[in-house]
mmCIF file of the N, C-alpha and C atoms, coordinates in Angstrom:
data_MODEL
# 
_entry.id   MODEL 
# 
loop_
_atom_site.group_PDB 
_atom_site.id 
_atom_site.type_symbol 
_atom_site.label_atom_id 
_atom_site.label_alt_id 
_atom_site.label_comp_id 
_atom_site.label_asym_id 
_atom_site.label_entity_id 
_atom_site.label_seq_id 
_atom_site.pdbx_PDB_ins_code 
_atom_site.Cartn_x 
_atom_site.Cartn_y 
_atom_site.Cartn_z 
_atom_site.occupancy 
_atom_site.B_iso_or_equiv 
_atom_site.pdbx_formal_charge 
_atom_site.auth_seq_id 
_atom_site.auth_comp_id 
_atom_site.auth_asym_id 
_atom_site.auth_atom_id 
_atom_site.pdbx_PDB_model_num 
ATOM 1   N N  . MET A 1 1  ? 6.301   7.454  18.659 1.00 0.00 ? 1  MET A N  1 
ATOM 2   C CA . MET A 1 1  ? 5.068   7.293  19.394 1.00 0.00 ? 1  MET A CA 1 
ATOM 3   C C  . MET A 1 1  ? 5.343   7.586  20.858 1.00 0.00 ? 1  MET A C  1 
ATOM 4   N N  . LYS A 1 2  ? 4.432   8.307  21.461 1.00 0.00 ? 2  LYS A N  1 
ATOM 5   C CA . LYS A 1 2  ? 4.559   8.652  22.870 1.00 0.00 ? 2  LYS A CA 1 
ATOM 6   C C  . LYS A 1 2  ? 3.183   8.527  23.516 1.00 0.00 ? 2  LYS A C  1 
ATOM 7   N N  . ILE A 1 3  ? 3.085   7.693  24.537 1.00 0.00 ? 3  ILE A N  1 
ATOM 8   C CA . ILE A 1 3  ? 1.823   7.582  25.267 1.00 0.00 ? 3  ILE A CA 1 
ATOM 9   C C  . ILE A 1 3  ? 1.715   8.792  26.173 1.00 0.00 ? 3  ILE A C  1 
ATOM 10  N N  . ILE A 1 4  ? 0.665   9.577  25.980 1.00 0.00 ? 4  ILE A N  1 
ATOM 11  C CA . ILE A 1 4  ? 0.533   10.825 26.735 1.00 0.00 ? 4  ILE A CA 1 
ATOM 12  C C  . ILE A 1 4  ? -0.479  10.731 27.866 1.00 0.00 ? 4  ILE A C  1 
ATOM 13  N N  . GLY A 1 5  ? -1.071  9.570  28.055 1.00 0.00 ? 5  GLY A N  1 
ATOM 14  C CA . GLY A 1 5  ? -1.989  9.402  29.172 1.00 0.00 ? 5  GLY A CA 1 
ATOM 15  C C  . GLY A 1 5  ? -2.798  8.132  29.039 1.00 0.00 ? 5  GLY A C  1 
ATOM 16  N N  . THR A 1 6  ? -3.304  7.672  30.154 1.00 0.00 ? 6  THR A N  1 
ATOM 17  C CA . THR A 1 6  ? -4.191  6.519  30.162 1.00 0.00 ? 6  THR A CA 1 
ATOM 18  C C  . THR A 1 6  ? -5.355  6.821  31.089 1.00 0.00 ? 6  THR A C  1 
ATOM 19  N N  . LYS A 1 7  ? -6.394  6.068  30.913 1.00 0.00 ? 7  LYS A N  1 
ATOM 20  C CA . LYS A 1 7  ? -7.572  6.203  31.765 1.00 0.00 ? 7  LYS A CA 1 
ATOM 21  C C  . LYS A 1 7  ? -7.867  4.839  32.390 1.00 0.00 ? 7  LYS A C  1 
ATOM 22  N N  . ASP A 1 8  ? -8.692  4.829  33.419 1.00 0.00 ? 8  ASP A N  1 
ATOM 23  C CA . ASP A 1 8  ? -9.035  3.583  34.113 1.00 0.00 ? 8  ASP A CA 1 
ATOM 24  C C  . ASP A 1 8  ? -9.709  2.573  33.203 1.00 0.00 ? 8  ASP A C  1 
ATOM 25  N N  . ASN A 1 9  ? -10.392 3.019  32.166 1.00 0.00 ? 9  ASN A N  1 
ATOM 26  C CA . ASN A 1 9  ? -11.122 2.107  31.283 1.00 0.00 ? 9  ASN A CA 1 
ATOM 27  C C  . ASN A 1 9  ? -10.271 1.591  30.127 1.00 0.00 ? 9  ASN A C  1 
ATOM 28  N N  . ASP A 1 10 ? -8.965  1.522  30.323 1.00 0.00 ? 10 ASP A N  1 
ATOM 29  C CA . ASP A 1 10 ? -8.022  0.950  29.358 1.00 0.00 ? 10 ASP A CA 1 
ATOM 30  C C  . ASP A 1 10 ? -7.889  1.763  28.072 1.00 0.00 ? 10 ASP A C  1 
ATOM 31  N N  . LEU A 1 11 ? -8.126  3.052  28.131 1.00 0.00 ? 11 LEU A N  1 
ATOM 32  C CA . LEU A 1 11 ? -7.884  3.920  26.974 1.00 0.00 ? 11 LEU A CA 1 
ATOM 33  C C  . LEU A 1 11 ? -6.475  4.474  27.064 1.00 0.00 ? 11 LEU A C  1 
ATOM 34  N N  . LYS A 1 12 ? -5.782  4.481  25.933 1.00 0.00 ? 12 LYS A N  1 
ATOM 35  C CA . LYS A 1 12 ? -4.458  5.098  25.861 1.00 0.00 ? 12 LYS A CA 1 
ATOM 36  C C  . LYS A 1 12 ? -4.536  6.272  24.902 1.00 0.00 ? 12 LYS A C  1 
ATOM 37  N N  . PHE A 1 13 ? -4.016  7.394  25.307 1.00 0.00 ? 13 PHE A N  1 
ATOM 38  C CA . PHE A 1 13 ? -3.937  8.572  24.457 1.00 0.00 ? 13 PHE A CA 1 
ATOM 39  C C  . PHE A 1 13 ? -2.505  8.656  23.954 1.00 0.00 ? 13 PHE A C  1 
ATOM 40  N N  . ILE A 1 14 ? -2.331  8.566  22.638 1.00 0.00 ? 14 ILE A N  1 
ATOM 41  C CA . ILE A 1 14 ? -1.001  8.414  22.044 1.00 0.00 ? 14 ILE A CA 1 
ATOM 42  C C  . ILE A 1 14 ? -0.743  9.526  21.041 1.00 0.00 ? 14 ILE A C  1 
ATOM 43  N N  . LEU A 1 15 ? 0.482   10.010 21.033 1.00 0.00 ? 15 LEU A N  1 
ATOM 44  C CA . LEU A 1 15 ? 0.925   11.053 20.110 1.00 0.00 ? 15 LEU A CA 1 
ATOM 45  C C  . LEU A 1 15 ? 1.960   10.453 19.162 1.00 0.00 ? 15 LEU A C  1 
ATOM 46  N N  . HIS A 1 16 ? 1.717   10.584 17.861 1.00 0.00 ? 16 HIS A N  1 
ATOM 47  C CA . HIS A 1 16 ? 2.674   10.135 16.840 1.00 0.00 ? 16 HIS A CA 1 
ATOM 48  C C  . HIS A 1 16 ? 3.255   11.369 16.155 1.00 0.00 ? 16 HIS A C  1 
ATOM 49  N N  . THR A 1 17 ? 4.546   11.339 15.912 1.00 0.00 ? 17 THR A N  1 
ATOM 50  C CA . THR A 1 17 ? 5.181   12.430 15.162 1.00 0.00 ? 17 THR A CA 1 
ATOM 51  C C  . THR A 1 17 ? 5.609   11.985 13.767 1.00 0.00 ? 17 THR A C  1 
ATOM 52  N N  . SER A 1 18 ? 5.352   10.751 13.438 1.00 0.00 ? 18 SER A N  1 
ATOM 53  C CA . SER A 1 18 ? 5.562   10.269 12.073 1.00 0.00 ? 18 SER A CA 1 
ATOM 54  C C  . SER A 1 18 ? 4.352   9.418  11.708 1.00 0.00 ? 18 SER A C  1 
ATOM 55  N N  . PHE A 1 19 ? 4.116   9.312  10.414 1.00 0.00 ? 19 PHE A N  1 
ATOM 56  C CA . PHE A 1 19 ? 2.919   8.614  9.983  1.00 0.00 ? 19 PHE A CA 1 
ATOM 57  C C  . PHE A 1 19 ? 3.197   7.150  9.732  1.00 0.00 ? 19 PHE A C  1 
ATOM 58  N N  . GLN A 1 20 ? 2.268   6.295  10.166 1.00 0.00 ? 20 GLN A N  1 
ATOM 59  C CA . GLN A 1 20 ? 2.335   4.856  9.924  1.00 0.00 ? 20 GLN A CA 1 
ATOM 60  C C  . GLN A 1 20 ? 1.023   4.425  9.292  1.00 0.00 ? 20 GLN A C  1 
ATOM 61  N N  . SER A 1 21 ? 1.086   3.472  8.394  1.00 0.00 ? 21 SER A N  1 
ATOM 62  C CA . SER A 1 21 ? -0.119  3.060  7.670  1.00 0.00 ? 21 SER A CA 1 
ATOM 63  C C  . SER A 1 21 ? -1.203  2.510  8.601  1.00 0.00 ? 21 SER A C  1 
ATOM 64  N N  . LYS A 1 22 ? -0.827  1.943  9.754  1.00 0.00 ? 22 LYS A N  1 
ATOM 65  C CA . LYS A 1 22 ? -1.843  1.401  10.661 1.00 0.00 ? 22 LYS A CA 1 
ATOM 66  C C  . LYS A 1 22 ? -2.789  2.495  11.166 1.00 0.00 ? 22 LYS A C  1 
ATOM 67  N N  . LEU A 1 23 ? -2.367  3.738  11.083 1.00 0.00 ? 23 LEU A N  1 
ATOM 68  C CA . LEU A 1 23 ? -3.220  4.834  11.532 1.00 0.00 ? 23 LEU A CA 1 
ATOM 69  C C  . LEU A 1 23 ? -4.424  5.028  10.618 1.00 0.00 ? 23 LEU A C  1 
ATOM 70  N N  . PHE A 1 24 ? -4.385  4.436  9.420  1.00 0.00 ? 24 PHE A N  1 
ATOM 71  C CA . PHE A 1 24 ? -5.528  4.491  8.505  1.00 0.00 ? 24 PHE A CA 1 
ATOM 72  C C  . PHE A 1 24 ? -6.566  3.400  8.802  1.00 0.00 ? 24 PHE A C  1 
ATOM 73  N N  . SER A 1 25 ? -6.274  2.477  9.716  1.00 0.00 ? 25 SER A N  1 
ATOM 74  C CA . SER A 1 25 ? -7.172  1.333  9.929  1.00 0.00 ? 25 SER A CA 1 
ATOM 75  C C  . SER A 1 25 ? -8.601  1.727  10.323 1.00 0.00 ? 25 SER A C  1 
ATOM 76  N N  . PRO A 1 26 ? -8.833  2.743  11.159 1.00 0.00 ? 26 PRO A N  1 
ATOM 77  C CA . PRO A 1 26 ? -10.237 3.101  11.435 1.00 0.00 ? 26 PRO A CA 1 
ATOM 78  C C  . PRO A 1 26 ? -10.981 3.571  10.183 1.00 0.00 ? 26 PRO A C  1 
ATOM 79  N N  . ILE A 1 27 ? -10.284 4.289  9.312  1.00 0.00 ? 27 ILE A N  1 
ATOM 80  C CA . ILE A 1 27 ? -10.918 4.755  8.079  1.00 0.00 ? 27 ILE A CA 1 
ATOM 81  C C  . ILE A 1 27 ? -11.232 3.550  7.189  1.00 0.00 ? 27 ILE A C  1 
ATOM 82  N N  . GLY A 1 28 ? -10.300 2.599  7.124  1.00 0.00 ? 28 GLY A N  1 
ATOM 83  C CA . GLY A 1 28 ? -10.521 1.393  6.329  1.00 0.00 ? 28 GLY A CA 1 
ATOM 84  C C  . GLY A 1 28 ? -11.712 0.590  6.824  1.00 0.00 ? 28 GLY A C  1 
ATOM 85  N N  . ARG A 1 29 ? -11.856 0.467  8.143  1.00 0.00 ? 29 ARG A N  1 
ATOM 86  C CA . ARG A 1 29 ? -13.021 -0.244 8.690  1.00 0.00 ? 29 ARG A CA 1 
ATOM 87  C C  . ARG A 1 29 ? -14.314 0.479  8.322  1.00 0.00 ? 29 ARG A C  1 
ATOM 88  N N  . PHE A 1 30 ? -14.298 1.805  8.359  1.00 0.00 ? 30 PHE A N  1 
ATOM 89  C CA . PHE A 1 30 ? -15.476 2.575  7.994  1.00 0.00 ? 30 PHE A CA 1 
ATOM 90  C C  . PHE A 1 30 ? -15.834 2.366  6.521  1.00 0.00 ? 30 PHE A C  1 
ATOM 91  N N  . ILE A 1 31 ? -14.834 2.376  5.651  1.00 0.00 ? 31 ILE A N  1 
ATOM 92  C CA . ILE A 1 31 ? -15.071 2.151  4.219  1.00 0.00 ? 31 ILE A CA 1 
ATOM 93  C C  . ILE A 1 31 ? -15.679 0.762  4.007  1.00 0.00 ? 31 ILE A C  1 
ATOM 94  N N  . ASN A 1 32 ? -15.145 -0.251 4.689  1.00 0.00 ? 32 ASN A N  1 
ATOM 95  C CA . ASN A 1 32 ? -15.709 -1.601 4.554  1.00 0.00 ? 32 ASN A CA 1 
ATOM 96  C C  . ASN A 1 32 ? -17.163 -1.642 5.002  1.00 0.00 ? 32 ASN A C  1 
ATOM 97  N N  . TRP A 1 33 ? -17.484 -0.962 6.097  1.00 0.00 ? 33 TRP A N  1 
ATOM 98  C CA . TRP A 1 33 ? -18.864 -0.912 6.563  1.00 0.00 ? 33 TRP A CA 1 
ATOM 99  C C  . TRP A 1 33 ? -19.763 -0.277 5.504  1.00 0.00 ? 33 TRP A C  1 
ATOM 100 N N  . LYS A 1 34 ? -19.290 0.838  4.918  1.00 0.00 ? 34 LYS A N  1 
ATOM 101 C CA . LYS A 1 34 ? -20.092 1.516  3.900  1.00 0.00 ? 34 LYS A CA 1 
ATOM 102 C C  . LYS A 1 34 ? -20.347 0.609  2.700  1.00 0.00 ? 34 LYS A C  1 
ATOM 103 N N  . LEU A 1 35 ? -19.326 -0.139 2.267  1.00 0.00 ? 35 LEU A N  1 
ATOM 104 C CA . LEU A 1 35 ? -19.494 -1.041 1.133  1.00 0.00 ? 35 LEU A CA 1 
ATOM 105 C C  . LEU A 1 35 ? -20.469 -2.169 1.455  1.00 0.00 ? 35 LEU A C  1 
ATOM 106 N N  . GLU A 1 36 ? -20.352 -2.731 2.652  1.00 0.00 ? 36 GLU A N  1 
ATOM 107 C CA . GLU A 1 36 ? -21.230 -3.823 3.051  1.00 0.00 ? 36 GLU A CA 1 
ATOM 108 C C  . GLU A 1 36 ? -22.675 -3.364 3.209  1.00 0.00 ? 36 GLU A C  1 
ATOM 109 N N  . ASN A 1 37 ? -22.889 -2.104 3.525  1.00 0.00 ? 37 ASN A N  1 
ATOM 110 C CA . ASN A 1 37 ? -24.232 -1.591 3.785  1.00 0.00 ? 37 ASN A CA 1 
ATOM 111 C C  . ASN A 1 37 ? -24.767 -0.699 2.670  1.00 0.00 ? 37 ASN A C  1 
ATOM 112 N N  . ASN A 1 38 ? -24.096 -0.767 1.511  1.00 0.00 ? 38 ASN A N  1 
ATOM 113 C CA . ASN A 1 38 ? -24.544 0.007  0.349  1.00 0.00 ? 38 ASN A CA 1 
ATOM 114 C C  . ASN A 1 38 ? -24.775 1.481  0.698  1.00 0.00 ? 38 ASN A C  1 
ATOM 115 N N  . TRP A 1 39 ? -23.822 2.044  1.400  1.00 0.00 ? 39 TRP A N  1 
ATOM 116 C CA . TRP A 1 39 ? -23.902 3.447  1.814  1.00 0.00 ? 39 TRP A CA 1 
ATOM 117 C C  . TRP A 1 39 ? -23.523 4.310  0.625  1.00 0.00 ? 39 TRP A C  1 
ATOM 118 N N  . ASP A 1 40 ? -22.619 5.240  0.782  1.00 0.00 ? 40 ASP A N  1 
ATOM 119 C CA . ASP A 1 40 ? -22.208 6.066  -0.358 1.00 0.00 ? 40 ASP A CA 1 
ATOM 120 C C  . ASP A 1 40 ? -20.908 5.534  -0.948 1.00 0.00 ? 40 ASP A C  1 
ATOM 121 N N  . ASP A 1 41 ? -20.472 6.124  -2.043 1.00 0.00 ? 41 ASP A N  1 
ATOM 122 C CA . ASP A 1 41 ? -19.269 5.635  -2.708 1.00 0.00 ? 41 ASP A CA 1 
ATOM 123 C C  . ASP A 1 41 ? -18.066 6.560  -2.518 1.00 0.00 ? 41 ASP A C  1 
ATOM 124 N N  . TYR A 1 42 ? -18.153 7.502  -1.573 1.00 0.00 ? 42 TYR A N  1 
ATOM 125 C CA . TYR A 1 42 ? -17.017 8.387  -1.319 1.00 0.00 ? 42 TYR A CA 1 
ATOM 126 C C  . TYR A 1 42 ? -15.969 7.610  -0.528 1.00 0.00 ? 42 TYR A C  1 
ATOM 127 N N  . ASN A 1 43 ? -14.760 7.566  -1.052 1.00 0.00 ? 43 ASN A N  1 
ATOM 128 C CA . ASN A 1 43 ? -13.696 6.775  -0.442 1.00 0.00 ? 43 ASN A CA 1 
ATOM 129 C C  . ASN A 1 43 ? -12.776 7.672  0.390  1.00 0.00 ? 43 ASN A C  1 
ATOM 130 N N  . GLU A 1 44 ? -13.089 7.795  1.665  1.00 0.00 ? 44 GLU A N  1 
ATOM 131 C CA . GLU A 1 44 ? -12.295 8.623  2.567  1.00 0.00 ? 44 GLU A CA 1 
ATOM 132 C C  . GLU A 1 44 ? -10.850 8.144  2.675  1.00 0.00 ? 44 GLU A C  1 
ATOM 133 N N  . LEU A 1 45 ? -10.652 6.831  2.585  1.00 0.00 ? 45 LEU A N  1 
ATOM 134 C CA . LEU A 1 45 ? -9.308  6.275  2.695  1.00 0.00 ? 45 LEU A CA 1 
ATOM 135 C C  . LEU A 1 45 ? -8.421  6.761  1.553  1.00 0.00 ? 45 LEU A C  1 
ATOM 136 N N  . TYR A 1 46 ? -8.929  6.725  0.345  1.00 0.00 ? 46 TYR A N  1 
ATOM 137 C CA . TYR A 1 46 ? -8.180  7.200  -0.822 1.00 0.00 ? 46 TYR A CA 1 
ATOM 138 C C  . TYR A 1 46 ? -7.773  8.667  -0.644 1.00 0.00 ? 46 TYR A C  1 
ATOM 139 N N  . HIS A 1 47 ? -8.710  9.496  -0.235 1.00 0.00 ? 47 HIS A N  1 
ATOM 140 C CA . HIS A 1 47 ? -8.432  10.924 -0.085 1.00 0.00 ? 47 HIS A CA 1 
ATOM 141 C C  . HIS A 1 47 ? -7.488  11.196 1.090  1.00 0.00 ? 47 HIS A C  1 
ATOM 142 N N  . ALA A 1 48 ? -7.619  10.440 2.169  1.00 0.00 ? 48 ALA A N  1 
ATOM 143 C CA . ALA A 1 48 ? -6.721  10.619 3.316  1.00 0.00 ? 48 ALA A CA 1 
ATOM 144 C C  . ALA A 1 48 ? -5.292  10.245 2.953  1.00 0.00 ? 48 ALA A C  1 
ATOM 145 N N  . ILE A 1 49 ? -5.120  9.135  2.235  1.00 0.00 ? 49 ILE A N  1 
ATOM 146 C CA . ILE A 1 49 ? -3.774  8.721  1.818  1.00 0.00 ? 49 ILE A CA 1 
ATOM 147 C C  . ILE A 1 49 ? -3.150  9.780  0.914  1.00 0.00 ? 49 ILE A C  1 
ATOM 148 N N  . ASN A 1 50 ? -3.910  10.277 -0.061 1.00 0.00 ? 50 ASN A N  1 
ATOM 149 C CA . ASN A 1 50 ? -3.386  11.312 -0.957 1.00 0.00 ? 50 ASN A CA 1 
ATOM 150 C C  . ASN A 1 50 ? -3.016  12.582 -0.193 1.00 0.00 ? 50 ASN A C  1 
ATOM 151 N N  . TYR A 1 51 ? -3.834  12.950 0.782  1.00 0.00 ? 51 TYR A N  1 
ATOM 152 C CA . TYR A 1 51 ? -3.555  14.152 1.575  1.00 0.00 ? 51 TYR A CA 1 
ATOM 153 C C  . TYR A 1 51 ? -2.251  13.998 2.356  1.00 0.00 ? 51 TYR A C  1 
ATOM 154 N N  . ILE A 1 52 ? -2.100  12.878 3.060  1.00 0.00 ? 52 ILE A N  1 
ATOM 155 C CA . ILE A 1 52 ? -0.882  12.647 3.854  1.00 0.00 ? 52 ILE A CA 1 
ATOM 156 C C  . ILE A 1 52 ? 0.344   12.597 2.945  1.00 0.00 ? 52 ILE A C  1 
ATOM 157 N N  . GLU A 1 53 ? 0.251   11.877 1.834  1.00 0.00 ? 53 GLU A N  1 
ATOM 158 C CA . GLU A 1 53 ? 1.390   11.797 0.914  1.00 0.00 ? 53 GLU A CA 1 
ATOM 159 C C  . GLU A 1 53 ? 1.754   13.181 0.378  1.00 0.00 ? 53 GLU A C  1 
ATOM 160 N N  . GLY A 1 54 ? 0.764   14.024 0.127  1.00 0.00 ? 54 GLY A N  1 
ATOM 161 C CA . GLY A 1 54 ? 1.020   15.372 -0.362 1.00 0.00 ? 54 GLY A CA 1 
ATOM 162 C C  . GLY A 1 54 ? 1.739   16.246 0.654  1.00 0.00 ? 54 GLY A C  1 
ATOM 163 N N  . ILE A 1 55 ? 1.306   16.193 1.905  1.00 0.00 ? 55 ILE A N  1 
ATOM 164 C CA . ILE A 1 55 ? 1.962   17.063 2.889  1.00 0.00 ? 55 ILE A CA 1 
ATOM 165 C C  . ILE A 1 55 ? 3.326   16.539 3.292  1.00 0.00 ? 55 ILE A C  1 
ATOM 166 N N  . LYS A 1 56 ? 3.563   15.226 3.143  1.00 0.00 ? 56 LYS A N  1 
ATOM 167 C CA . LYS A 1 56 ? 4.887   14.693 3.453  1.00 0.00 ? 56 LYS A CA 1 
ATOM 168 C C  . LYS A 1 56 ? 5.946   15.231 2.492  1.00 0.00 ? 56 LYS A C  1 
ATOM 169 N N  . ARG A 1 57 ? 5.534   15.659 1.321  1.00 0.00 ? 57 ARG A N  1 
ATOM 170 C CA . ARG A 1 57 ? 6.488   16.177 0.312  1.00 0.00 ? 57 ARG A CA 1 
ATOM 171 C C  . ARG A 1 57 ? 6.884   17.631 0.552  1.00 0.00 ? 57 ARG A C  1 
ATOM 172 N N  . ILE A 1 58 ? 6.197   18.323 1.427  1.00 0.00 ? 58 ILE A N  1 
ATOM 173 C CA . ILE A 1 58 ? 6.479   19.739 1.681  1.00 0.00 ? 58 ILE A CA 1 
ATOM 174 C C  . ILE A 1 58 ? 7.661   19.845 2.641  1.00 0.00 ? 58 ILE A C  1 
ATOM 175 N N  . GLU A 1 59 ? 8.714   20.468 2.186  1.00 0.00 ? 59 GLU A N  1 
ATOM 176 C CA . GLU A 1 59 ? 9.917   20.588 2.995  1.00 0.00 ? 59 GLU A CA 1 
ATOM 177 C C  . GLU A 1 59 ? 9.640   21.404 4.263  1.00 0.00 ? 59 GLU A C  1 
ATOM 178 N N  . GLY A 1 60 ? 10.141  20.898 5.364  1.00 0.00 ? 60 GLY A N  1 
ATOM 179 C CA . GLY A 1 60 ? 10.029  21.608 6.624  1.00 0.00 ? 60 GLY A CA 1 
ATOM 180 C C  . GLY A 1 60 ? 8.724   21.401 7.367  1.00 0.00 ? 60 GLY A C  1 
ATOM 181 N N  . ILE A 1 61 ? 7.786   20.674 6.777  1.00 0.00 ? 61 ILE A N  1 
ATOM 182 C CA . ILE A 1 61 ? 6.507   20.480 7.470  1.00 0.00 ? 61 ILE A CA 1 
ATOM 183 C C  . ILE A 1 61 ? 6.658   19.378 8.526  1.00 0.00 ? 61 ILE A C  1 
ATOM 184 N N  . TRP A 1 62 ? 5.962   19.536 9.607  1.00 0.00 ? 62 TRP A N  1 
ATOM 185 C CA . TRP A 1 62 ? 5.903   18.510 10.643 1.00 0.00 ? 62 TRP A CA 1 
ATOM 186 C C  . TRP A 1 62 ? 4.463   18.426 11.125 1.00 0.00 ? 62 TRP A C  1 
ATOM 187 N N  . TYR A 1 63 ? 4.138   17.333 11.714 1.00 0.00 ? 63 TYR A N  1 
ATOM 188 C CA . TYR A 1 63 ? 2.774   17.172 12.205 1.00 0.00 ? 63 TYR A CA 1 
ATOM 189 C C  . TYR A 1 63 ? 2.775   16.229 13.392 1.00 0.00 ? 63 TYR A C  1 
ATOM 190 N N  . GLU A 1 64 ? 1.703   16.302 14.151 1.00 0.00 ? 64 GLU A N  1 
ATOM 191 C CA . GLU A 1 64 ? 1.473   15.395 15.262 1.00 0.00 ? 64 GLU A CA 1 
ATOM 192 C C  . GLU A 1 64 ? 0.109   14.749 15.042 1.00 0.00 ? 64 GLU A C  1 
ATOM 193 N N  . ILE A 1 65 ? 0.044   13.468 15.271 1.00 0.00 ? 65 ILE A N  1 
ATOM 194 C CA . ILE A 1 65 ? -1.194  12.731 15.095 1.00 0.00 ? 65 ILE A CA 1 
ATOM 195 C C  . ILE A 1 65 ? -1.588  12.192 16.464 1.00 0.00 ? 65 ILE A C  1 
ATOM 196 N N  . HIS A 1 66 ? -2.754  12.586 16.916 1.00 0.00 ? 66 HIS A N  1 
ATOM 197 C CA . HIS A 1 66 ? -3.256  12.161 18.212 1.00 0.00 ? 66 HIS A CA 1 
ATOM 198 C C  . HIS A 1 66 ? -4.277  11.050 17.993 1.00 0.00 ? 66 HIS A C  1 
ATOM 199 N N  . ILE A 1 67 ? -4.082  9.940  18.702 1.00 0.00 ? 67 ILE A N  1 
ATOM 200 C CA . ILE A 1 67 ? -5.024  8.830  18.584 1.00 0.00 ? 67 ILE A CA 1 
ATOM 201 C C  . ILE A 1 67 ? -5.431  8.345  19.973 1.00 0.00 ? 67 ILE A C  1 
ATOM 202 N N  . ILE A 1 68 ? -6.505  7.582  19.995 1.00 0.00 ? 68 ILE A N  1 
ATOM 203 C CA . ILE A 1 68 ? -6.933  6.900  21.214 1.00 0.00 ? 68 ILE A CA 1 
ATOM 204 C C  . ILE A 1 68 ? -6.962  5.413  20.886 1.00 0.00 ? 68 ILE A C  1 
ATOM 205 N N  . GLU A 1 69 ? -6.386  4.628  21.763 1.00 0.00 ? 69 GLU A N  1 
ATOM 206 C CA . GLU A 1 69 ? -6.365  3.174  21.621 1.00 0.00 ? 69 GLU A CA 1 
ATOM 207 C C  . GLU A 1 69 ? -7.133  2.562  22.773 1.00 0.00 ? 69 GLU A C  1 
ATOM 208 N N  . LYS A 1 70 ? -7.963  1.581  22.458 1.00 0.00 ? 70 LYS A N  1 
ATOM 209 C CA . LYS A 1 70 ? -8.646  0.823  23.496 1.00 0.00 ? 70 LYS A CA 1 
ATOM 210 C C  . LYS A 1 70 ? -8.413  -0.647 23.211 1.00 0.00 ? 70 LYS A C  1 
ATOM 211 N N  . MET A 1 71 ? -7.823  -1.321 24.164 1.00 0.00 ? 71 MET A N  1 
ATOM 212 C CA . MET A 1 71 ? -7.498  -2.756 24.011 1.00 0.00 ? 71 MET A CA 1 
ATOM 213 C C  . MET A 1 71 ? -6.720  -2.976 22.725 1.00 0.00 ? 71 MET A C  1 
ATOM 214 N N  . LYS A 1 72 ? -5.731  -2.120 22.471 1.00 0.00 ? 72 LYS A N  1 
ATOM 215 C CA . LYS A 1 72 ? -4.826  -2.186 21.329 1.00 0.00 ? 72 LYS A CA 1 
ATOM 216 C C  . LYS A 1 72 ? -5.504  -1.971 19.984 1.00 0.00 ? 72 LYS A C  1 
ATOM 217 N N  . LYS A 1 73 ? -6.701  -1.397 19.974 1.00 0.00 ? 73 LYS A N  1 
ATOM 218 C CA . LYS A 1 73 ? -7.414  -1.105 18.737 1.00 0.00 ? 73 LYS A CA 1 
ATOM 219 C C  . LYS A 1 73 ? -7.621  0.405  18.634 1.00 0.00 ? 73 LYS A C  1 
ATOM 220 N N  . LEU A 1 74 ? -7.287  0.981  17.465 1.00 0.00 ? 74 LEU A N  1 
ATOM 221 C CA . LEU A 1 74 ? -7.442  2.419  17.278 1.00 0.00 ? 74 LEU A CA 1 
ATOM 222 C C  . LEU A 1 74 ? -8.896  2.803  17.258 1.00 0.00 ? 74 LEU A C  1 
# 
């Protein structure tokens, strides 16, 4: 993890070069909202996990994940 910048309003711009499960937390919160509000049944979290696990198996692949944190929340 590398903090690549901050702003006056307590935003941190962070670059990850390895994947951590906490990076799925915004998707998980969205899925919970959809379930609570009887939205649709498409599970973005399931598909995102499968996608990441699939690309991690490809030899030689690398990736960067850019996130924004505000008050320690993604």
